[in-house]
C-alpha positions as CSV (number, residue, x, y, z in Angstrom):
1,M,29.2,-55.6,38.6
2,I,31.5,-55.4,35.6
3,R,34.5,-57.7,36.1
4,Y,37.7,-58.0,34.3
5,P,37.5,-60.6,31.5
6,M,40.1,-63.3,31.6
7,V,42.0,-61.7,28.7
8,V,42.7,-58.6,30.8
9,F,44.2,-60.7,33.6
10,F,46.3,-62.5,30.9
11,L,47.6,-59.2,29.6
12,L,48.4,-58.0,33.1
13,S,50.3,-61.2,33.7
14,L,52.5,-60.4,30.7
15,V,53.8,-57.2,32.2
16,S,54.1,-58.4,35.8
17,S,56.2,-61.1,37.4
18,A,53.4,-62.0,39.8
19,Q,49.8,-61.3,40.5
20,V,48.2,-61.2,43.9
21,T,44.5,-61.0,44.6
22,L,43.6,-59.0,47.7
23,H,40.6,-59.1,50.0
24,P,39.4,-56.4,52.5
25,S,40.6,-58.4,55.5
26,D,44.2,-58.5,54.2
27,N,47.1,-56.5,55.6
28,V,47.7,-54.8,52.3
29,S,50.8,-52.8,53.2
30,K,52.5,-55.9,54.7
31,I,51.6,-58.0,51.6
32,V,52.9,-55.4,49.2
33,S,56.2,-55.1,51.1
34,S,56.7,-58.9,50.9
35,K,56.3,-59.2,47.1
36,P,58.9,-58.6,44.4
37,P,59.0,-55.5,42.2
38,G,56.6,-55.6,39.2
39,T,53.7,-57.3,41.1
40,T,50.1,-56.7,40.1
41,F,47.8,-56.4,43.1
42,V,44.1,-56.9,42.3
43,F,41.7,-55.5,44.9
44,T,38.4,-57.4,45.1
45,P,35.4,-55.2,46.1
46,G,35.1,-54.0,49.7
47,T,36.7,-51.5,52.1
48,Y,40.4,-51.9,52.9
49,R,41.3,-50.0,56.1
50,L,45.0,-49.4,56.1
51,S,47.0,-49.2,59.3
52,E,50.0,-47.7,57.4
53,P,50.7,-46.4,53.9
54,I,51.2,-48.7,50.9
55,V,54.8,-48.4,49.7
56,P,55.1,-49.8,46.2
57,K,58.2,-51.3,44.5
58,D,59.2,-50.4,41.0
59,N,56.7,-51.4,38.3
60,D,54.0,-52.4,40.7
61,T,50.4,-52.2,39.6
62,F,47.4,-51.6,41.9
63,V,44.0,-52.2,40.3
64,G,40.5,-52.8,41.3
65,E,39.0,-56.0,40.2
66,T,35.8,-54.2,39.1
67,S,36.4,-51.7,36.3
68,C,34.8,-48.3,36.9
69,A,34.5,-44.8,35.3
70,P,33.9,-42.3,38.1
71,P,31.8,-40.2,38.4
72,S,29.6,-42.2,36.0
73,S,30.2,-45.4,37.9
74,S,31.8,-45.9,41.3
75,C,34.8,-48.0,42.2
76,P,33.8,-50.7,44.8
77,A,37.3,-51.4,45.9
78,I,37.8,-48.8,48.6
79,I,41.2,-47.9,50.1
80,S,40.5,-46.0,53.4
81,G,42.8,-44.2,55.8
82,G,40.0,-43.9,58.4
83,V,38.7,-46.0,61.2
84,E,35.2,-46.4,62.6
85,I,34.8,-44.9,66.1
86,G,31.0,-44.3,66.5
87,H,30.6,-47.6,68.5
88,L,33.3,-46.5,70.9
89,A,31.6,-43.2,71.8
90,K,30.4,-42.5,75.4
91,F,28.1,-39.6,76.2
92,D,29.2,-37.3,79.1
93,G,26.0,-35.4,79.4
94,A,27.0,-32.7,76.8
95,N,29.2,-34.4,74.2
96,Y,30.2,-37.8,73.0
97,Q,33.8,-38.8,73.8
98,V,36.1,-41.4,72.1
99,A,39.2,-42.0,74.1
100,K,42.6,-43.6,73.1
101,Q,42.9,-41.7,69.8
102,M,46.7,-41.7,69.4
103,Q,46.8,-40.3,65.8
104,H,48.5,-37.0,65.5
105,G,50.0,-36.3,62.1
106,P,52.2,-33.4,61.0
107,R,50.4,-30.1,60.8
108,A,50.6,-27.1,58.6
109,A,52.8,-24.2,59.6
110,S,50.4,-21.5,60.6
111,I,46.7,-20.9,61.3
112,T,47.1,-17.9,58.9
113,N,46.9,-20.5,56.1
114,C,43.2,-21.0,57.1
115,D,40.0,-19.1,56.4
116,P,38.9,-17.1,59.4
117,G,37.0,-19.3,61.8
118,W,38.5,-22.5,60.4
119,E,41.9,-22.3,62.2
120,A,42.0,-26.1,62.7
121,C,42.5,-26.6,59.0
122,I,46.2,-27.0,59.9
123,Y,45.5,-30.4,61.6
124,P,45.3,-33.3,59.2
125,E,42.8,-35.4,61.2
126,D,39.1,-35.2,60.2
127,L,35.9,-36.6,61.6
128,F,33.2,-37.9,59.2
129,F,29.5,-38.6,59.8
130,D,28.2,-40.8,57.0
131,S,31.0,-39.6,54.8
132,K,30.4,-35.9,55.5
133,P,33.4,-34.0,57.1
134,Y,32.6,-32.1,60.3
135,R,34.1,-28.8,61.2
136,H,37.2,-29.2,63.3
137,L,37.3,-26.6,66.1
138,D,40.6,-25.1,67.2
139,S,40.8,-24.4,70.9
140,P,43.4,-25.0,73.7
141,T,40.5,-26.2,76.0
142,L,37.2,-28.0,75.4
143,P,35.0,-25.5,73.5
144,T,31.3,-25.4,73.1
145,I,30.7,-27.9,70.3
146,G,27.7,-27.4,68.0
147,A,26.0,-29.6,65.4
148,R,28.4,-30.9,62.7
149,E,31.4,-29.9,64.8
150,W,34.1,-31.7,66.7
151,W,37.2,-31.1,68.8
152,F,40.4,-33.2,69.3
153,D,42.1,-33.1,72.7
154,Y,45.5,-34.1,71.4
155,T,47.0,-33.9,74.9
156,N,44.7,-36.5,76.3
157,H,43.9,-38.3,73.1
158,I,40.2,-37.8,73.2
159,I,37.8,-36.9,70.3
160,Y,34.7,-34.9,71.2
161,F,31.6,-34.4,69.1
162,R,28.0,-33.4,69.9
163,D,25.8,-35.3,67.4
164,D,24.4,-38.7,68.4
165,P,26.4,-41.5,66.6
166,S,23.5,-43.9,66.8
167,G,22.5,-45.1,63.3
168,H,25.4,-43.3,61.7
169,T,28.8,-44.3,60.4
170,V,31.3,-42.2,62.3
171,E,35.0,-42.3,61.2
172,T,38.2,-40.4,61.8
173,S,41.2,-40.3,59.5
174,V,44.3,-42.0,60.9
175,V,46.8,-42.9,58.1
176,N,48.4,-39.9,56.3
177,T,49.1,-41.4,52.9
178,A,47.6,-44.1,50.7
179,F,50.4,-44.7,48.2
180,G,53.9,-43.2,48.6
181,G,57.6,-43.8,48.5
182,P,60.4,-43.7,46.0
183,A,59.4,-46.4,43.6
184,N,59.1,-45.7,39.8
185,H,56.6,-46.7,37.1
186,I,53.6,-47.3,39.3
187,T,50.0,-47.8,38.0
188,I,46.9,-47.1,40.2
189,Q,43.6,-47.8,38.6
190,Y,39.9,-48.5,39.4
191,L,40.1,-47.7,43.1
192,T,38.3,-45.4,45.5
193,V,40.9,-43.7,47.8
194,E,39.4,-41.8,50.8
195,E,39.7,-40.4,54.3
196,F,43.5,-40.1,54.6
197,A,45.0,-37.5,57.0
198,S,47.3,-36.1,54.3
199,M,49.3,-32.9,54.9
200,Y,51.8,-30.7,53.0
201,P,54.1,-31.5,51.4
202,N,52.7,-35.0,50.8
203,G,49.5,-36.0,49.0
204,T,47.2,-38.8,49.5
205,I,48.7,-40.5,46.4
206,G,52.3,-39.4,46.1
207,T,55.0,-38.2,48.5
208,T,57.7,-35.6,48.0
209,Q,61.1,-36.9,47.1
210,G,63.0,-33.7,47.6
211,A,66.3,-33.4,45.7
212,K,65.7,-36.9,44.2
213,A,62.5,-35.9,42.5
214,L,63.9,-36.5,39.0
215,S,64.8,-40.1,39.8
216,Q,62.4,-41.3,42.5
217,S,58.6,-41.6,42.4
218,T,58.6,-41.0,38.7
219,N,56.4,-42.2,35.9
220,W,53.3,-42.9,37.9
221,I,49.9,-43.4,36.3
222,V,46.8,-42.7,38.3
223,Q,43.6,-43.3,36.3
224,N,39.9,-44.1,36.6
225,C,40.0,-43.6,40.4
226,E,37.7,-41.8,42.7
227,I,39.7,-39.8,45.3
228,L,37.8,-37.9,48.0
229,L,37.6,-36.8,51.7
230,N,41.4,-36.6,52.1
231,H,42.6,-33.7,54.2
232,L,45.1,-32.1,51.8
233,S,45.3,-33.1,48.2
234,G,44.1,-36.1,46.2
235,V,47.2,-36.5,44.1
236,R,50.6,-35.0,44.3
237,N,52.4,-34.1,41.1
238,A,55.7,-35.8,40.3
239,Y,58.1,-36.2,37.5
240,R,56.3,-37.7,34.4
241,I,53.2,-38.5,36.3
242,Q,50.0,-39.0,34.3
243,I,46.7,-38.3,36.1
244,L,43.9,-39.5,33.8
245,N,40.1,-39.6,34.0
246,N,39.8,-39.5,37.7
247,Y,37.0,-38.1,39.9
248,I,38.8,-36.0,42.5
249,H,36.4,-34.2,44.8
250,D,35.6,-33.1,48.3
251,N,39.1,-33.1,49.5
252,G,40.2,-30.9,52.3
253,V,42.4,-28.5,50.4
254,I,43.0,-29.2,46.7
255,G,42.4,-31.8,44.1
256,I,45.9,-32.0,42.6
257,G,48.8,-30.2,44.1
258,G,52.6,-30.1,44.5
259,G,55.4,-30.2,42.0
260,I,59.0,-31.2,41.5
261,G,60.5,-28.3,43.5
262,V,64.2,-29.4,43.4
263,T,65.8,-26.1,44.3
264,S,69.2,-27.8,44.6
265,A,69.3,-29.1,41.0
266,P,70.4,-26.6,38.4
267,E,68.7,-28.4,35.6
268,T,65.3,-28.3,37.2
269,Q,64.0,-25.1,35.8
270,S,64.7,-26.2,32.2
271,T,63.6,-29.8,32.8
272,N,60.4,-30.9,31.0
273,A,58.6,-32.6,33.8
274,G,56.4,-34.5,31.3
275,I,53.3,-34.1,33.5
276,L,49.9,-34.9,31.9
277,I,46.7,-34.1,33.8
278,Q,43.8,-35.0,31.5
279,G,40.2,-35.9,31.5
280,N,39.6,-35.5,35.3
281,T,36.5,-34.2,37.0
282,I,37.7,-32.0,39.9
283,N,35.1,-30.3,42.1
284,H,34.1,-29.2,45.6
285,N,37.6,-29.3,47.1
286,D,38.7,-27.3,50.2
287,Y,36.2,-28.5,52.8
288,A,38.9,-27.8,55.5
289,H,38.9,-24.1,54.4
290,F,42.5,-23.4,53.7
291,D,42.9,-19.8,52.6
292,P,42.5,-19.8,48.8
293,Q,45.3,-17.2,48.5
294,F,47.6,-19.8,50.2
295,G,46.7,-22.4,47.7
296,S,43.5,-24.4,47.5
297,G,41.0,-25.4,44.8
298,G,41.3,-27.6,41.7
299,I,44.9,-27.8,40.5
300,K,48.0,-26.0,41.9
301,V,51.5,-26.7,40.6
302,G,54.7,-25.2,42.0
303,A,58.3,-25.1,40.8
304,T,57.6,-27.3,37.8
305,T,57.9,-26.8,34.0
306,G,56.6,-28.9,31.2
307,L,52.9,-29.6,31.9
308,V,49.9,-30.5,29.8
309,I,46.6,-29.8,31.6
310,R,43.9,-30.8,29.1
311,G,40.2,-31.7,28.9
312,N,39.5,-31.5,32.7
313,T,36.2,-30.3,34.2
314,I,37.1,-28.1,37.3
315,Q,34.1,-26.7,39.1
316,N,32.8,-25.4,42.4
317,N,36.1,-25.5,44.3
318,E,37.1,-22.9,46.9
319,G,40.2,-21.6,45.3
320,S,41.7,-21.4,41.8
321,G,40.7,-23.7,39.1
322,V,44.2,-24.0,37.8
323,H,47.1,-22.2,39.5
324,L,50.7,-22.3,38.2
325,D,53.1,-20.8,40.7
326,D,56.7,-20.6,42.1
327,D,58.6,-20.5,38.7
328,S,56.3,-22.9,36.9
329,G,55.6,-22.6,33.2
330,N,56.2,-24.1,29.8
331,A,52.6,-25.3,30.1
332,L,49.8,-26.1,27.7
333,V,46.4,-25.6,29.4
334,D,44.0,-26.7,26.7
335,G,40.3,-27.5,26.4
336,N,39.4,-27.4,30.1
337,T,36.0,-26.3,31.5
338,I,36.7,-24.2,34.6
339,T,33.6,-22.8,36.2
340,D,32.2,-21.4,39.5
341,N,35.4,-21.7,41.5
342,S,35.3,-19.1,44.3
343,D,37.7,-16.7,46.0
344,N,40.6,-16.9,43.4
345,D,41.3,-16.9,39.7
346,G,39.9,-19.4,37.3
347,L,43.2,-19.9,35.5
348,V,46.4,-18.1,36.6
349,E,50.1,-18.2,36.0
350,E,51.2,-16.3,39.1
351,I,55.0,-16.6,39.0
352,G,56.1,-18.2,35.8
353,V,59.0,-19.1,33.5
354,G,59.4,-20.1,29.9
355,T,56.4,-20.0,27.6
356,S,52.9,-21.2,28.1
357,I,49.7,-21.5,26.0
358,F,46.2,-21.1,27.4
359,R,43.7,-22.0,24.7
360,N,40.3,-23.6,24.0
361,N,39.2,-23.2,27.7
362,V,35.8,-22.2,28.9
363,L,36.0,-20.1,32.1
364,L,32.8,-19.0,33.6
365,R,31.9,-17.1,36.8
366,N,35.1,-17.9,38.7
367,G,36.2,-15.6,41.5
368,T,33.0,-15.1,43.4
369,R,34.0,-13.8,46.9
370,V,32.6,-16.2,49.5
371,N,35.4,-16.2,52.2
372,G,37.9,-13.9,50.6
373,K,38.1,-10.2,49.7
374,N,40.4,-10.3,46.7
375,W,39.1,-9.5,43.2
376,S,39.9,-12.5,40.9
377,Y,40.0,-13.1,37.2
378,Q,38.8,-15.7,34.8
379,I,42.4,-15.7,33.4
380,A,45.3,-13.9,35.0
381,V,49.0,-13.6,34.2
382,R,50.5,-12.0,37.3
383,V,54.3,-12.1,37.0
384,S,55.2,-14.3,34.1
385,P,56.6,-14.2,30.6
386,G,55.6,-15.7,27.3
387,V,52.0,-16.6,28.0
388,E,49.8,-16.7,24.8
389,I,46.1,-16.8,25.5
390,Y,43.6,-17.5,22.7
391,C,40.3,-19.2,21.8
392,N,39.0,-19.0,25.3
393,V,35.5,-18.0,26.5
394,L,35.3,-15.9,29.7
395,E,32.1,-15.1,31.6
396,V,32.4,-12.3,34.2
397,S,30.0,-12.7,37.2
398,P,29.0,-9.7,39.5
399,S,32.0,-10.3,41.8
400,G,34.7,-11.3,39.4
401,N,36.9,-9.9,36.6
402,G,37.6,-10.9,33.0
403,W,41.3,-11.2,32.2
404,G,44.2,-9.5,33.8
405,M,48.0,-9.2,33.1
406,G,50.4,-7.4,35.4
407,A,53.9,-6.4,36.4
408,A,54.9,-6.5,40.1
409,N,58.0,-6.9,42.2
410,R,58.1,-10.6,43.1
411,G,61.9,-10.7,43.4
412,S,64.1,-13.2,41.6
413,S,63.7,-16.8,40.7
414,H,64.8,-19.5,43.1
415,F,66.4,-21.4,40.2
416,P,69.5,-20.7,38.1
417,P,70.2,-18.2,36.6
418,F,68.2,-16.6,39.4
419,Q,66.8,-13.9,37.1
420,Y,64.5,-11.1,38.1
421,R,60.9,-12.1,37.5
422,M,59.5,-10.2,34.6
423,S,56.2,-9.9,32.8
424,A,57.1,-9.8,29.1
425,G,56.1,-11.4,25.8
426,N,52.5,-12.1,26.8
427,F,49.6,-11.8,24.4
428,F,45.8,-12.1,24.9
429,H,44.0,-12.4,21.5
430,H,41.0,-14.0,19.7
431,N,39.0,-14.6,22.9
432,T,35.4,-14.1,23.8
433,V,34.6,-12.1,27.0
434,I,31.0,-11.9,28.3
435,W,29.8,-9.7,31.2
436,D,26.7,-10.9,33.1
437,A,24.1,-8.4,34.2
438,G,25.4,-6.6,37.3
439,A,29.0,-7.5,36.6
440,N,31.4,-4.6,37.2
441,G,34.8,-6.3,36.9
442,D,37.5,-5.2,34.6
443,S,39.8,-6.7,31.9
444,G,43.3,-5.4,31.0
445,A,46.9,-4.9,32.0
446,G,48.3,-3.1,35.1
447,Q,51.7,-1.7,35.8
448,N,52.8,-2.2,39.4
449,D,56.6,-2.3,39.0
450,P,57.8,0.7,37.0
451,A,61.1,0.9,38.8
452,N,62.2,-2.5,37.6
453,Q,60.0,-3.0,34.5
454,P,59.6,0.4,33.0
455,N,59.0,-1.1,29.5
456,F,56.1,-3.4,30.7
457,F,53.6,-2.2,28.1
458,A,56.1,-2.3,25.3
459,S,57.4,-5.7,26.3
460,N,53.9,-7.3,26.0
461,T,51.9,-7.4,22.8
462,P,48.7,-5.3,23.2
463,P,45.5,-7.4,23.5
464,D,43.8,-7.7,20.1
465,Y,41.2,-9.5,18.0
466,N,38.9,-10.2,21.0
467,T,35.2,-9.8,21.2
468,Y,33.6,-8.2,24.2
469,H,29.9,-8.5,25.1
470,M,28.4,-6.5,28.0
471,P,25.1,-5.0,29.1
472,N,26.4,-1.5,28.5
473,A,28.9,-1.1,25.7
474,S,29.9,2.3,27.1
475,A,30.7,1.0,30.6
476,A,34.2,1.5,32.0
477,H,35.4,-2.1,32.2
478,F,39.0,-1.8,30.8
479,V,42.4,-1.1,32.3
480,Y,45.3,-0.2,30.1
481,D,47.3,2.9,31.0
482,N,50.1,2.3,28.6
483,D,52.4,4.3,30.8
484,N,54.1,4.1,34.2
485,S,51.6,6.1,36.1
486,R,50.2,3.1,38.0
487,S,46.8,4.9,37.9
488,H,44.9,1.9,36.7
489,R,42.2,4.1,35.3
490,L,39.0,2.3,34.3
491,K,38.0,3.2,30.7
492,N,35.3,2.4,28.3
493,F,36.1,0.5,25.2
494,R,36.7,3.6,23.1
495,G,39.2,4.9,25.7
496,H,40.8,1.5,25.9
497,Q,41.4,1.5,22.2
498,A,42.8,5.1,22.4
499,S,45.4,3.7,24.8
500,G,46.6,1.3,22.1
501,A,44.8,-1.9,23.1
502,D,42.3,-4.1,21.3
503,L,42.5,-2.1,18.1
504,H,40.9,-4.9,16.0
505,S,38.6,-6.0,18.7
506,T,34.8,-5.3,19.0
507,V,32.3,-4.6,21.7
508,D,28.5,-4.9,21.8
509,T,25.5,-5.4,24.1
510,N,24.8,-9.0,22.9
511,Y,25.6,-10.6,26.3
512,M,22.7,-13.1,26.7
513,S,23.1,-15.3,23.7
514,G,25.6,-17.8,25.0
515,F,28.5,-18.9,22.7
516,P,28.9,-21.5,19.9
517,Q,30.6,-24.8,20.5
518,V,33.4,-25.5,18.1
519,S,36.1,-28.2,17.8
520,I,38.6,-29.5,15.3
521,T,38.1,-33.2,15.2
522,S,40.9,-34.1,12.8
523,P,43.9,-34.0,12.7
524,S,44.5,-34.2,16.4
525,D,46.6,-31.7,18.2
526,Q,50.4,-32.1,17.8
527,S,49.9,-34.3,14.7
528,S,52.5,-34.5,12.0
529,V,50.8,-34.0,8.6
530,S,51.7,-33.9,4.9
531,S,50.2,-31.4,2.5
532,P,47.5,-31.7,1.4
533,V,45.5,-32.5,4.5
534,T,41.8,-32.2,5.4
535,V,41.1,-30.3,8.6
536,S,37.7,-31.2,9.9
537,A,35.7,-29.2,12.5
538,T,32.3,-29.4,14.1
539,A,30.3,-26.3,15.2
540,S,26.9,-25.9,16.9
541,D,24.8,-23.3,18.7
542,K,21.2,-23.1,19.8
543,S,20.7,-20.3,17.3
544,G,22.5,-22.1,14.5
545,I,25.8,-21.5,12.9
546,R,26.2,-18.7,10.3
547,K,29.7,-19.5,9.2
548,V,33.0,-21.2,10.1
549,E,36.3,-19.6,9.1
550,F,39.6,-21.5,9.0
551,Y,42.9,-19.8,9.8
552,V,46.6,-21.0,9.5
553,D,48.8,-18.9,11.8
554,W,46.0,-16.4,12.1
555,Q,45.8,-15.9,8.3
556,L,42.3,-16.5,6.9
557,Q,42.3,-19.4,4.5
558,T,38.6,-20.1,3.7
559,T,35.0,-19.5,4.9
560,L,32.3,-22.2,5.0
561,T,28.6,-21.5,5.5
562,N,27.3,-25.0,5.6
563,P,28.5,-28.3,7.1
564,P,30.6,-30.4,6.7
565,Y,33.2,-27.9,7.9
566,D,36.2,-29.4,6.1
567,F,39.2,-27.3,5.0
568,N,41.6,-28.7,2.5
569,W,45.0,-27.3,3.6
570,A,47.2,-27.7,0.5
571,N,49.6,-24.8,0.7
572,G,51.3,-25.5,4.0
573,S,55.0,-25.0,4.5
574,S,57.2,-27.3,6.6
575,G,57.3,-26.5,10.3
576,T,54.9,-25.9,13.2
577,H,51.6,-24.1,12.5
578,V,48.5,-23.1,14.5
579,V,45.4,-24.1,12.7
580,T,42.1,-22.5,13.9
581,A,38.4,-23.0,13.3
582,M,36.4,-19.8,14.1
583,A,32.6,-20.3,14.4
584,Y,30.0,-17.6,14.3
585,S,26.5,-18.2,15.6
586,N,23.4,-16.8,14.1
587,A,23.0,-14.9,17.4
588,G,26.1,-13.0,16.6
589,I,28.7,-14.6,19.0
590,R,32.1,-15.9,17.9
591,N,34.2,-18.7,19.4
592,C,37.3,-20.5,18.1
593,Y,39.2,-23.7,18.6
594,A,42.9,-24.2,17.7
595,V,45.4,-27.1,17.3
596,T,49.1,-27.2,16.6
597,L,50.1,-29.2,13.5
598,N,53.5,-30.1,12.3
599,E,53.8,-29.9,8.5
600,R,56.4,-32.3,7.2
């Protein structure tokens, strides 16, 4: 095992008034409550089964003694909200029974929040056989229990399951939250956090602070942790939280959820929440089968502005990859890989405010209908203003769509000045959209609110400078009426352009060649630079790279046909600029990567 060197403990001691080394047999919650603020708690390897949540004090640090980098390496200090019950089970001739199970956490509001056949998703308790969640049955009386199923008689406090527990580790979740409470400036690192009976509105890490969300439970850092098998979400968003380089997987509903949501504070809508979600691997969430339309999947944020969601890998969740909702916005969603998430959009701002940028993302095959019936998009802007979408790659699978933008009556904002929710100022440009064989999904903009937004098409910049690749270049895959008819007519690309959309875009049948990889390696995004400055990019493709173009604010500056791909930017004016590297493969596919640089 890799242990902390002494110098690390010395550095920890400099920022902490005390350091406490913990062991699996310790009552962690009690020890934490007895220590002063600013204590560093070091967890030696082993399983810590909590009997109640850990409630930190300001400036506390919780760190595993053994460093880890999940999913590449596991974290051997394990914080568990479950208890072992297999050895207590008694066979009644049909099922195994475990009596005296008094846990009964808060439940979700309605079984309509669940996928059909999974109505017990509203209960936070789970049963695990060898770390595999079993299907919780919902019934007022003892049902017929099949393999990999269980039932909880909450009235008589008895758990029933069919499978023989002999030779297996059988656990049930008891504690609802691992780390919560109002303390600020908390660090959680190098821990495995699993099997908590979390339920909305709280997460496994992080609990709601209601109207005090801007002053309590702020400035948390959760990094290098593995967070799994918790009933609701792995981590709850909060003011100025940083969620960095974690492996968040196989949770009951969603990897990262929640938001500030202070409806009583007038400043909330304009407050920059300062949330950073970066470098995480988030996959296979929603084992409890909450309805993806209600909110499950990788990341969902509500009632929060000021987010950076960057460099995450979000795959194979049931639900959206990234979902911004309930008057969220002012977000930068940059450089994420979002693939194979089912039953909802890959990346969506559903009800938004302010301005957002979606760029440099790879969104492939999202929206396959497994448990739902809705058609989903790789990128969607449903009722939101000011979303600029560029330098993304979208792949449309047989049961998904490409990109979509729409107007609909979603009422007025819950936040001052309580404005009517409008779709205006959005722009989809310089993206690459590829249809798979057999894919029939569409891309485009749809008017569904002519009474309140009669100028929807004029209020949004028409899509442009995109490249489309599909098996049949004449196929009707585009929607852009450019009127208030609400007809949503499917058109081929020529008809799409005749409606005023994608006038400088292209279409072809080159849909099986993949796409080039391109990145600007220097200067880094958001850097302040002085002219002249060298902008360096890398580009690769299995077919080779034909050329790389450099743009400043979408004006072509230079074209290079051989590496190194370095652009000497010498004529910049002071201010903020978008600098882009556009790579073309020898196979004829284009892709771009953009950064924002501040010229002094």
